[in-house]
C-alpha positions as CSV (number, residue, x, y, z in Angstrom):
1,M,-39.1,-50.2,-7.5
2,S,-38.5,-49.3,-11.0
3,T,-37.6,-51.8,-13.5
4,R,-35.3,-49.1,-15.2
5,F,-31.9,-47.8,-14.1
6,T,-32.9,-44.3,-15.6
7,I,-36.0,-42.3,-16.0
8,D,-35.7,-41.5,-19.6
9,G,-32.6,-43.1,-20.8
10,S,-32.3,-44.8,-24.1
11,E,-32.9,-48.6,-24.5
12,I,-29.2,-49.0,-25.5
13,L,-28.0,-47.5,-22.4
14,E,-30.5,-49.4,-20.4
15,Q,-29.2,-52.7,-22.0
16,H,-25.5,-51.5,-21.5
17,L,-26.2,-51.1,-17.7
18,A,-28.1,-54.5,-17.3
19,M,-25.1,-56.2,-19.1
20,T,-22.9,-54.6,-16.9
21,C,-24.8,-55.8,-13.9
22,T,-24.5,-59.3,-15.4
23,H,-20.7,-59.2,-15.6
24,V,-20.8,-57.8,-12.0
25,R,-22.9,-60.8,-10.6
26,A,-20.6,-63.3,-12.6
27,G,-17.4,-61.8,-10.9
28,V,-18.8,-61.5,-7.5
29,E,-19.8,-65.2,-7.7
30,R,-16.4,-66.2,-8.9
31,I,-14.8,-64.5,-5.8
32,I,-17.3,-65.1,-3.0
33,P,-18.0,-68.6,-2.0
34,A,-21.7,-69.6,-2.5
35,A,-22.1,-70.7,1.1
36,R,-20.8,-67.1,2.1
37,L,-22.7,-64.9,-0.5
38,E,-26.0,-63.7,0.9
39,G,-27.0,-61.2,-1.6
40,L,-25.7,-58.6,-4.1
41,V,-27.8,-55.3,-4.7
42,L,-27.2,-52.2,-6.9
43,A,-27.8,-49.0,-4.8
44,G,-27.1,-45.3,-5.7
45,G,-29.1,-43.6,-8.5
46,Y,-29.2,-46.4,-10.9
47,G,-30.3,-48.8,-8.2
48,R,-33.1,-46.3,-7.5
49,G,-34.2,-45.9,-11.3
50,E,-32.9,-42.5,-11.1
51,G,-29.5,-42.8,-12.6
52,G,-27.9,-39.8,-14.8
53,V,-28.0,-39.8,-18.4
54,L,-25.3,-37.9,-20.2
55,R,-26.4,-36.9,-23.5
56,E,-23.6,-36.3,-26.1
57,N,-23.4,-36.4,-29.9
58,G,-26.9,-38.0,-30.1
59,R,-26.0,-40.7,-27.6
60,D,-27.1,-41.6,-24.0
61,L,-24.2,-42.4,-21.8
62,P,-24.0,-43.5,-18.1
63,Y,-22.6,-40.7,-15.8
64,N,-22.8,-41.9,-12.0
65,D,-20.8,-44.6,-10.4
66,L,-22.2,-47.9,-10.0
67,E,-22.3,-48.8,-6.3
68,F,-22.7,-52.4,-5.3
69,F,-23.4,-54.1,-1.9
70,V,-22.0,-57.5,-1.3
71,F,-23.6,-59.1,1.5
72,I,-21.6,-61.7,3.0
73,R,-22.2,-64.1,6.1
74,G,-20.1,-63.5,8.9
75,S,-17.7,-60.6,10.4
76,T,-17.7,-57.6,8.0
77,L,-14.3,-57.0,9.1
78,I,-12.8,-60.3,8.3
79,N,-14.7,-60.3,5.1
80,D,-13.4,-57.0,4.3
81,R,-9.9,-58.1,4.8
82,R,-10.3,-61.5,2.8
83,F,-12.2,-60.2,-0.3
84,K,-11.6,-56.4,-0.6
85,T,-8.7,-56.5,-2.6
86,A,-10.1,-59.1,-5.3
87,L,-13.5,-56.9,-5.4
88,H,-11.7,-53.9,-5.9
89,G,-9.7,-55.5,-8.8
90,L,-12.8,-56.6,-10.3
91,G,-14.2,-53.2,-10.0
92,E,-11.3,-51.7,-11.8
93,S,-11.3,-54.3,-14.4
94,L,-15.0,-53.7,-15.1
95,S,-14.6,-50.0,-15.1
96,H,-12.2,-49.9,-17.9
97,V,-14.6,-52.0,-20.0
98,V,-17.8,-50.0,-19.2
99,G,-16.7,-46.5,-19.0
100,L,-17.7,-45.6,-15.3
101,D,-16.4,-46.4,-11.9
102,V,-17.6,-49.7,-10.5
103,E,-17.5,-49.9,-6.7
104,F,-18.2,-52.5,-4.0
105,K,-19.0,-52.2,-0.4
106,I,-18.8,-55.3,1.8
107,L,-21.5,-55.7,4.6
108,S,-23.7,-58.5,6.1
109,I,-27.5,-58.7,6.3
110,A,-26.9,-59.3,10.2
111,R,-24.8,-56.1,10.5
112,L,-27.3,-53.9,8.5
113,R,-30.2,-55.2,10.9
114,R,-28.5,-54.0,14.1
115,S,-27.0,-50.8,12.7
116,P,-28.4,-47.5,13.8
117,V,-30.6,-45.4,11.4
118,S,-28.6,-43.4,8.7
119,M,-29.6,-41.6,5.6
120,F,-27.0,-43.9,3.8
121,Y,-28.9,-47.2,4.8
122,Y,-32.4,-45.4,4.5
123,D,-31.4,-44.9,0.8
124,L,-30.0,-48.2,0.5
125,V,-33.0,-50.1,2.0
126,M,-35.7,-47.9,0.2
127,G,-34.0,-47.8,-3.2
128,H,-32.4,-50.7,-4.8
129,R,-32.0,-53.3,-7.4
130,W,-31.5,-57.0,-6.5
131,L,-28.7,-59.0,-8.5
132,I,-28.6,-62.0,-6.0
133,G,-31.2,-62.5,-3.4
134,G,-34.5,-60.5,-2.7
135,E,-36.5,-58.3,-0.4
136,E,-36.7,-61.1,2.2
137,L,-33.0,-60.3,2.9
138,F,-34.3,-57.0,4.5
139,T,-36.6,-58.4,6.9
140,G,-35.6,-56.9,10.3
141,C,-34.6,-53.6,8.6
142,D,-37.8,-51.6,9.1
143,H,-36.1,-49.0,11.3
144,H,-34.1,-48.1,8.0
145,R,-37.3,-47.3,6.3
146,D,-38.6,-44.5,8.5
147,A,-37.2,-41.4,7.2
148,T,-38.3,-39.5,10.3
149,S,-35.9,-41.2,12.3
150,I,-32.9,-40.1,10.3
151,P,-30.9,-38.0,13.1
152,L,-29.7,-34.6,12.5
153,H,-26.0,-35.5,12.5
154,E,-26.8,-37.4,9.2
155,A,-28.0,-33.9,7.9
156,T,-24.7,-32.6,9.1
157,R,-22.6,-35.2,7.5
158,L,-24.4,-34.6,4.2
159,L,-23.7,-30.9,4.2
160,F,-20.3,-31.4,5.5
161,N,-19.5,-33.7,2.5
162,R,-20.8,-31.4,0.1
163,C,-19.2,-28.2,1.5
164,S,-16.0,-30.3,1.3
165,G,-16.7,-30.3,-2.4
166,L,-16.9,-26.6,-2.4
167,L,-13.5,-26.6,-0.7
168,F,-11.9,-28.9,-3.4
169,A,-13.8,-26.8,-6.1
170,N,-12.3,-23.5,-4.8
171,D,-8.8,-25.2,-5.0
172,R,-9.6,-25.7,-8.6
173,L,-10.7,-22.3,-9.2
174,G,-7.5,-21.0,-7.7
175,R,-5.3,-22.8,-10.0
176,K,-3.1,-20.8,-12.7
177,D,-4.0,-23.4,-15.3
178,F,-7.8,-23.7,-15.4
179,G,-9.0,-26.2,-18.1
180,I,-11.9,-28.1,-19.2
181,E,-11.8,-30.8,-16.6
182,D,-11.3,-28.2,-13.9
183,A,-14.5,-26.5,-15.0
184,D,-16.3,-30.0,-15.1
185,F,-15.0,-30.8,-11.7
186,V,-16.1,-27.4,-10.1
187,G,-19.5,-27.6,-12.0
188,R,-20.3,-31.1,-10.7
189,N,-19.6,-29.9,-7.0
190,L,-21.8,-27.1,-7.3
191,A,-24.6,-29.1,-8.6
192,K,-24.2,-31.4,-5.6
193,V,-24.4,-28.5,-3.4
194,R,-27.6,-27.3,-5.1
195,L,-29.3,-30.6,-4.5
196,A,-27.9,-30.9,-0.9
197,L,-29.2,-27.5,0.5
198,G,-32.8,-28.4,0.0
199,D,-32.2,-31.9,1.0
200,V,-30.8,-30.8,4.4
201,I,-33.8,-28.5,4.9
202,L,-36.1,-31.8,4.1
203,A,-34.0,-33.8,6.6
204,M,-34.4,-31.0,9.4
205,N,-38.0,-31.3,9.1
206,G,-38.3,-35.1,8.8
207,R,-39.2,-35.0,5.2
208,Y,-36.6,-36.4,3.3
209,H,-37.3,-39.1,0.6
210,W,-35.0,-41.7,-1.4
211,S,-36.3,-40.1,-4.7
212,C,-35.0,-36.8,-5.8
213,L,-38.1,-36.0,-7.6
214,E,-40.1,-36.6,-4.6
215,R,-37.7,-34.6,-2.5
216,H,-38.1,-31.7,-4.6
217,R,-42.0,-32.1,-4.5
218,R,-41.9,-32.1,-0.8
219,L,-39.5,-29.1,-0.7
220,Q,-42.0,-27.0,-2.7
221,T,-44.8,-27.7,-0.3
222,L,-42.7,-27.0,2.7
223,P,-43.7,-23.6,4.4
224,G,-41.1,-21.0,4.5
225,V,-38.4,-22.3,2.0
226,D,-36.7,-19.6,0.1
227,A,-37.5,-19.3,-3.7
228,G,-33.6,-19.2,-4.4
229,I,-33.2,-22.8,-2.6
230,L,-36.2,-24.1,-4.6
231,S,-34.5,-22.6,-7.8
232,H,-31.2,-24.5,-6.7
233,H,-32.7,-27.6,-5.6
234,A,-34.6,-27.9,-9.0
235,A,-31.5,-27.4,-10.9
236,G,-29.6,-30.0,-8.8
237,V,-32.3,-32.6,-9.4
238,E,-32.0,-31.9,-13.1
239,F,-28.2,-32.3,-13.1
240,K,-28.5,-35.6,-11.3
241,L,-30.9,-36.8,-13.8
242,H,-29.4,-35.1,-17.0
243,P,-25.6,-34.2,-16.0
244,Q,-23.9,-32.1,-18.6
245,R,-20.3,-31.0,-18.7
246,S,-19.7,-27.6,-17.6
247,T,-18.6,-25.0,-20.4
248,Q,-18.8,-22.0,-18.0
249,T,-15.9,-19.6,-17.6
250,R,-13.8,-19.5,-14.3
251,D,-15.3,-16.1,-13.5
252,E,-18.9,-17.4,-13.8
253,L,-18.2,-20.3,-11.8
254,V,-16.5,-18.1,-9.1
255,K,-19.6,-16.1,-8.8
256,E,-21.8,-19.1,-8.4
257,H,-19.4,-20.8,-5.9
258,S,-19.5,-17.6,-3.8
259,E,-23.1,-17.5,-3.7
260,L,-23.8,-21.1,-2.9
261,S,-21.2,-21.0,-0.3
262,Q,-23.1,-18.1,1.5
263,L,-26.3,-20.2,1.3
264,A,-24.5,-23.2,2.7
265,L,-23.1,-21.1,5.7
266,K,-26.7,-20.0,6.5
267,I,-28.2,-23.5,6.4
268,F,-25.1,-25.0,8.3
269,L,-25.5,-22.5,11.2
270,Q,-29.2,-23.1,11.4
271,L,-28.7,-27.0,11.2
272,E,-25.9,-26.9,13.8
273,S,-27.6,-24.6,16.2
274,R,-30.7,-27.0,16.2
275,R,-28.5,-30.1,16.4
276,L,-26.2,-28.9,19.3
277,E,-28.9,-26.7,21.0
278,M,-26.9,-23.6,21.0
279,K,-27.2,-20.2,19.1
280,L,-24.6,-20.0,16.4
281,S,-24.6,-16.9,14.3
282,T,-21.4,-16.7,12.9
283,P,-18.6,-19.2,11.8
284,V,-16.7,-17.9,14.7
285,D,-19.3,-19.0,16.9
286,Y,-19.0,-22.3,15.9
287,L,-15.1,-22.5,16.0
288,S,-15.0,-20.9,19.5
289,S,-17.3,-23.4,21.1
290,R,-16.1,-26.3,22.8
291,T,-19.1,-28.3,22.5
292,N,-18.6,-32.0,21.4
293,K,-19.6,-31.8,17.5
294,C,-20.1,-35.4,17.5
295,P,-21.8,-36.5,20.4
296,E,-23.3,-39.6,18.6
297,V,-20.0,-41.3,18.7
298,P,-19.2,-43.2,21.9
299,V,-15.8,-42.1,23.7
300,W,-14.2,-45.5,23.5
301,K,-14.5,-45.4,19.6
302,N,-13.0,-42.0,19.6
303,V,-9.9,-43.1,21.6
304,L,-9.4,-46.2,19.5
305,L,-9.6,-44.2,16.1
306,R,-7.3,-41.6,17.5
307,L,-4.6,-44.0,18.6
308,R,-4.6,-45.4,15.1
309,T,-4.7,-42.0,13.5
310,R,-1.9,-39.6,13.8
311,G,-1.7,-35.8,12.9
312,I,-5.2,-34.5,14.5
313,P,-4.7,-31.7,16.9
314,S,-7.8,-32.3,18.9
315,P,-8.7,-34.1,22.2
316,L,-8.2,-37.8,22.2
317,T,-11.8,-38.5,23.2
318,R,-13.2,-36.4,20.2
319,Y,-14.2,-37.9,16.7
320,P,-11.7,-37.0,14.0
321,R,-14.7,-35.5,11.9
322,E,-15.1,-32.7,14.5
323,H,-11.5,-31.6,13.6
324,L,-12.5,-31.8,9.9
325,L,-15.7,-29.8,10.6
326,H,-13.7,-27.1,12.3
327,E,-11.2,-27.1,9.5
328,M,-14.0,-26.8,6.7
329,V,-15.6,-23.8,8.6
330,T,-12.4,-22.3,8.9
331,M,-11.0,-22.7,5.4
332,L,-14.6,-22.2,3.8
333,W,-16.0,-19.3,5.7
334,T,-13.2,-17.4,7.6
335,Q,-10.0,-17.6,5.3
336,R,-10.1,-15.9,1.9
337,D,-7.8,-18.6,0.4
338,A,-6.5,-21.9,1.8
339,S,-3.0,-23.1,0.7
340,A,-2.8,-26.2,-1.7
341,S,-1.1,-28.0,1.2
342,A,-3.9,-27.5,3.7
343,I,-6.4,-28.5,1.4
344,Q,-4.5,-31.9,0.5
345,Q,-4.1,-32.6,4.3
346,Y,-7.8,-32.1,4.9
347,M,-8.6,-34.5,1.8
348,A,-6.4,-37.1,3.1
349,L,-8.4,-37.1,6.5
350,W,-11.8,-36.5,4.6
351,S,-11.5,-39.5,2.7
352,R,-11.2,-41.5,5.9
353,F,-13.9,-39.9,8.0
354,N,-16.3,-38.4,5.6
């Protein structure tokens, strides 16, 4: 792993991130008893050594969130109830000091070892930075190191989240008062879609990789990839490493949003046709099919979740994300404009089942 947080950020930025990690470690050690604390790891772009560098007024600034995994012995559910509030408070206090969001996720090494393969855990195990503990803790996690084992529903989940970003961006674009912050929000979400389109194609072909630079190299050598997808992916990689605040006009962003939405629809239908083993040529085909869109989730889990979640008009035995997939397809590709209230309802559920 890289000893740096970024590829080409200044030493001042590197030192700032290192000092932030020192404060995070001290804070976590105050909250979690030593006998329970297994390890602490920085994940995400900065943990992989590919964190974003925002260059403004001659200075290199951090841009991405800092995502930390706190490994605690015992039941993750119990540990979450016991320590989540305190860790959230630590994250908020540090966020104000360091100038970017600091987030904590609670997990145990035992649970990681027995968890099924996912893109999320692959990225974690393959690209990270230890603050407490070391690689020996990931013994027994070799199944998470094989990118070819990432199931297709993980690619669907990635595209679902990025297309949800398109929905939220479209809501901003439709507002009467469209300001600088709105333009930046839209530009950031469009950049995520650019990256995701190529990443999904790689995942569909068993070629995904934890490094965004390596992913682009692999995409360039993959037969049959459209030049437009390659161009968008290159722009997405560049934004991930060197983000910029958007200065584009609303009309310019609307045009880009429309183009990316159509590309996303094309890849979404290809992906879902393969994953669900059925021909899907249009959004209507997808919506009219009664096939279970989340067959990877056991029925018992669906029933338990649905009993605790109200307001989802779909069968009790179906996973809530299926409803969100249908809503996304409807609002993004079959309706011209979704109401603000519909977007808010969608966002509330998406935050729970993304």
